[in-house]
N, C-alpha and C positions, 0 to 999 in steps of 0.2 A: 490539556488530558490529552495522551499520548499512548494508546491500546499497543502492548506485546513491548514494552519499552525496556524488558530485561536487558536486552542483549541486542546485538546486530543492529539493523535498519535503526529501531523502535529507539533502541538507546541513543544513538547517531542524532537523530532526529531531536530527542529530549536534550541529551548536552547542544545543541546547536542554536533552539530556543533560550535555552537557560543563560546561552554568553548571549542574544539579544535583549537581557533583561526580563524573559517574562517569567512567570512563576509556574512552574511545569508541574502536572500530576503523573504520574507515571501508573500506567497499569500494567501490570504481568499476570501471566497464567496461572502462576502461585495466588495471585491474591483476586484473581476473579475467572472462573473459568467461562471465557463466552463462548464455549458449546451449548448451554443453560439458559436459560430466562432470567434465572436464579442469578446466573454470574454476571449478566448484563448490569440488573438492578445493583449487586454489589459494587459492580466496578461505578456508580455514579453516587453512591454512599457517602453525605458528607459533602457532598458539592452544590452550593447554592447558584453559580451563575459561571458562566462557559465562554469566555470570548472564542476560544481554538478551541477544534475536537479535530486529532489525526485518528484516523480509524488504520493502525499499521497491523494490528494481529492479523494472522493468517495459519490456518491449518497446513500441515506441507501436503507436497501436491501425491495425488493418488495415482491408479491407472499401472497398465495401459486398461483400456474395458474391459479385456478379460479380465482380470484380476480385480477389478474393482468387486463391493459387496454392496449392499443396499446402506447396512451402516457405514462402511467408509464414505461415500457419498452424502448419507443425510450428517454427517463428521463435518464435511467441508463446508454443505449450505449452510450449516449452523453456524460456525464462525465467519467462514469467509463471507457473506451475503446475511443473514439473518439479524446475528450480534452489530456489524456496523449498523442495517436500519435502524432497527431497537434504540441503539444509543442514539439517533438522531433524532429520533420519534423524543425520546425520553428525559436526554438532556435538556439543562436550563441554560440553552444560548442565546447568548444580549443580541440584539441590533446590532447587524454591523459587523457580527461576527465570521467565523471562518471557518469552512468547513475542508478537511482534506485526506480523499480517500487511497491509501496506496492498493494499484492494482498492479498488471504483471505484462510487460511486452511479450508474453503467454497469451495473447489475447491477439494478435496476428502471427501467432504462427502456426502452424498444421503439426502440433509435436504429438503425436500418441501417447505418448507413457505422460500428458501433462490435460488428456481432454478433460476431465470432470473438474479439475483447477481452476483450465481456463475458461469453461464456463461461469462461475462463480464470480473470476474477476470481469467478466462482459457482464453478468447482472451488475456488479458495484458499478461498471461505469452509466450503464444505463439508467440509475436509479440518482447517478451524480447528474448526470444532466435536466432528468425530471425534475427533482429535488432542487434544482437553481435554478431553473422559471418559477418553484413555488415558493420560495422563499426569500429570491430576489427583491420583492416589496420591502423587505421589513432589512434591507443592504446584509444581507449573511450570502457570502459566494461559497460554492461547493465546486471544489475540482478533485482532479484524479493527479496522482503520479504514476507512470507506470515503469518501473525499471527495469534495464535486461539484467545481462548475468553480471550479479552480484557480489562479491566473496567478502565474506565478514566470518568475525571468528567462531560464529553458530555456525557456517556450513562448509567453513572451509575445507573438512575433509571431502567433500563430494568433487572439486576442482583435482581432478589429477591434470600432470605436466602437459598427460596430451589433450586432453576437456578443454585446458587452459590455452594452447595453442591454436586449436578449432575457433574457440569463442572470437579471438584477438583475429582471428584471419576474417570473419566476418562481418568484423565492427572498426568502423571508420579512423577510431582513433587507436585502433590496434592494443587494447588493452581489456582487461575487466574492469567492472566499475565498483566503487567503493563504497560504504555506507554513509562515507561523509557526503561524496558526490553527490547522493539521494537526498541527504537532508538541507543541504546548501538551499533543493529546491523546492523542498517542502517549505523551510523557509521563509523564500520568497514569497509563497502564493499565501502562507500564512500571513506576510505583512501585509501595510498600510500600500505599499508599492502597486501590491498585487489587487486592489479594488474594483479597478474596472475588468479584472479578470474572471468569469465563472461559466462553468459548465464544459467545461474545458478538461481534455485528456492529455497530459505533457509528459511526455516522451523522454525518459532518463536513461538512456540506455547504451550512450555513446556514438550511436549510430549504428545500430546494428541493420542490421541487412540491409544497407542502403546501396549496396553496390556489389556486384555480383564477383567475388575473389576467383571464381574460373579465369576469366578473362584479363587477371593479372593487374587489378586497378588499387592505384595504391593511397 
């Protein structure tokens, strides 16, 4: 099951898994409102067993702190933290299964416009490490993929030409990420090839902030 799979990274993940021959259940916000526990339960309706759970759905960043409200903060926490936690708790995940949670490079950046968003993703990463330890005896792996700036049909309007150039300057591979870049990493972690990888945060940002552009590093 892939949450947030109607478009963007989630849709690319579902397509990639399906190309690998995996029968994929897609869940979108139109099908289940993950800001509510009722939506969490609805997302799992009719599912008797799962081999792979990809927690990709996320609420958009709020902030900065001056403009955040308790309501917007609670919504972020509900979708980005509570929903993945209780989906894992309630999903009928088979022994030997795979859980992949999608975080963000925002957890290692100091971006005032994404403080509350980064907090939720930091919580997701901590949860993943502890659950990897708890679920390990069942052969279940729990890992995290942390995308950097990733341009998709769902968010392309925010990437102005100026912003694209700025991000490319800060990225080792000198380009923005694509949804397929992220989907391929998730597919690896969901595969048997990654059976000995668990409790890890895999940065999938093309090398964001690896070098100081002011020094002319190419």
